[in-house]
N, C-alpha and C positions, 0 to 999 in steps of 0.2 A: 154704564159699565166702567167708564174711566173714574167717575166719582166714587163708585164702590171700591175700586182697587186703591184709590188714593186714601180713602178712609181706613181701609184694611191695613195698608202698609204703615199709615200714620199710627194706628193703634199699636202695632208691633214695635215700631221704631221708638215711640214714646216710652214704652215699657222697657225695652231691651235694645238700645241703639246699636250695640256691637254685632247684632245678629242680622241686621237688615240694612239695605241702602236707604238713605234718607229721602223720603218723598218730598217733592218740591211744589208741584202744582198739577192741576188738571184743568181742562177747559175745552173750548170750541174755537176753531179758527174764525177770525172776524170776516175774512173774505171767502171762506169755504164752509158754509154753515153745517154741512153734513159730514165734516171731518173733525175728529176730536182727538185729544192727546192726554197722556199721563207722563209726567216728567219726574225723574228721580236722579239722585246722585249716581255718577258712573263709578262702578267698582270693577276693576279687572279681575276676572275669575278664571280658574282652571277647572276643567270638567273631571273632577275626581271625587270619589266618595269620601265624606268626612269621617274622621275618627268616631266610632260609635259612642264612646263615653263622653268625649268633648261635645259632640253634637247633641246627644240626648240630655246632658247636663244643662245645656242652654234651653232646650225645649222644655225640660222640667221646670226651669226657672220661669219661663214664659207662662206655663200653665199655673204654677203655684203662686206666683206673685201678682198675677192679673186679678182684677176685681171688677165684676160687672157693675156698671154705673147705678143700676137699680136693684141689684141682687137677683136678676132674672136671666133666663136663657133667651138668646136672640142677638140682634144687632140694631144699631140706630138708623141704618140705611139699607136699602135693597142692594144686594151684591149679586154677582153673576159667576156661574161656573161655565166658562166659555160664553155662549150667547143665551144661557138659560138662567132666568131670574131665580133667586133663592127666597124661601119663605123665612123672613127674619123677625116676625112679630114677637114681641116680648111675651114670655110665659113663665110662670113660677115653677111649673113642674117640667122636669126633663122628659118624662114620658109623653106629656101633652105636646111639648115642643117638637119632639121627634116624630110623633104621629102626624101632626099638622104638616111638617116638612115632607114626610113621605107621601102624604096625600097629595100635596102640591106637585111633587115630582112625578107621581103616577098620572096625575091630570095632564101634565105637559107631555108625558110619554104617549098617552092615548090620543091627545090632540095631534101629535106628530105622525102616529102610526096607525090610528084607527083601532077599533075594538079587537081584542084578541081572546080566544077561549081560554088560554093559559091564565090570563089575568082574572077571568071570571072564577077560575078555580083557586088560584093562589092568593089573591088579594084579600078576600074575607078571612082566610086563615091567618094571614099576616097581621091584620088589624085586630081580629077577635081573640087570637090565641098567642101568637108569637111575641108581638110587642109587649102586651101586658105581662106575659110570663117572664120575659127577660129583663124588662126595664122597671117594672113596678117594684120588685124587691129592692132596688137601689134606694127607693124613697119610702120604704116600709120598716116597721119595727124599730123606729128611732134612727134609721139610717138616712143620710141625705147626700145630695150631689152638689158639689161646688161648681157654679158656672165659671169655666175657665176660658180664656181667650185662646182660640185655636186658629191655625193658619187656614184650614179648610181644604187645601189641595196639596198636602205635603207629601209629594213623591219625589224621587231622587232628581228628576229633571228640573225641579224648582228649588234646587239647592246648588251650592258651589263653594269653592275655596277661594278666599280673597288672596290674590297674589302678593300683596304688600304685607299683610299681617299673618297669613297662614291660617286664619280663623274661618269657620264655616259661616255661610250666609244663606238666608232663605228669602224668596221673593215670589211674585205672582200669586198673592194671597187673595182669598175672599173670606174674611174673618167672620166669626160669630162667637158668642159665649155658649159653651157646650160642656158636656161630660168629657173630661180630658181623654178618656180611652177611645172616643170616637175618632180621634185623629190618628189612630195607630193601625188603620186598615190599609190595604194596598190599593193601588190603582188597579187596572182591570181584574176583576174577580173571576173565579172559576165555576161557580154554580150557575144553573139556569136562571134563577131568580136574580142573581147579581147581574147577569148579562142583560136582563130585561131593562134594568134601570141604570146601567153603568155610567152613562154620561149625563144622567139627569140629576142624581143626588150623590155628591161625593163628600159625604158629610163629616165623618169623624176621622181624626188624624190617624189613629191606630188601625181602624178598619181598613185604611188604605195600605197598610204595611204587610198584609197577609199574602196576597197573590204572588206567584213566582216572578212575574214580570216587573215587580217593584223591587229594586235592590235594597230598600230598607226592609230587611228580613228579620229572622229570629235573633240575630246578634244585636240588632238595634233595639228590639223589644226587650231583650234581657237587660241591656244596658240601661234603658229608660227605667225599668222597674227596680234597678238598684238605687234609684233616686226617689221614685214615687211608687208607693205600694198599690197593688191591684185593689180596685174598689170591692168592698163586700156586697153581696156574697161572692167569694172568690170562685166557688164552684160553677158560677154562671159566666165566668170570664170568656171562655172560648165561644160560648153561644152568643154573648153580646157582640164579640168581634165579627162573628159570622153575620149577625144582623146589621152591624155598621158597614159591612161591605156593600150593602145595598145603596 
């Protein structure tokens, strides 16, 4: 977990050092082998919401200027959402990557909570109909998706304002290269299917921005899209964000 966070924050800091504290090291105590640490630069912050346009301009720069090392979706190391490992195997197709990630998330959910009749009804529809319908058009008819470096858990509690500079900061990341819109969903979602997988897969940045309990709301989405256009086909945008809430 510590190694994954170090590599995530290093990826962000290397690309955009003004938006993140500098990661310094991770490791294990020599004398306490079951105790581990992640060390980063100390930045004094105030707990206020960042300016929507300043914040999303930096986020847009992170997404647009990042480049996957092999042109694929994924990450070079296993990362963790809380104590849950994430499926970061490299994939050329965003639909394939998302499908494998969701399968892994549901596997962890079932292992933790045992079989559920709602899963039996919902999961086949999710994989056979919903995911192909909403994600396949992104990579069809000449369209493509750029693998963008995303924070992974970008809700308001993982951001702050630097006291010294007044600039916005983000931290506590588990990064991967993804469709940029997937970072725009909210933390806890409102639908039944969202609640089923809430803390298992927190995968797309904008999918996290939709629910009411996340203060990154409509104003931030609108500001972001003043810098980055909605991926075509635009008519599927709301459906994609609903999917990314999972």
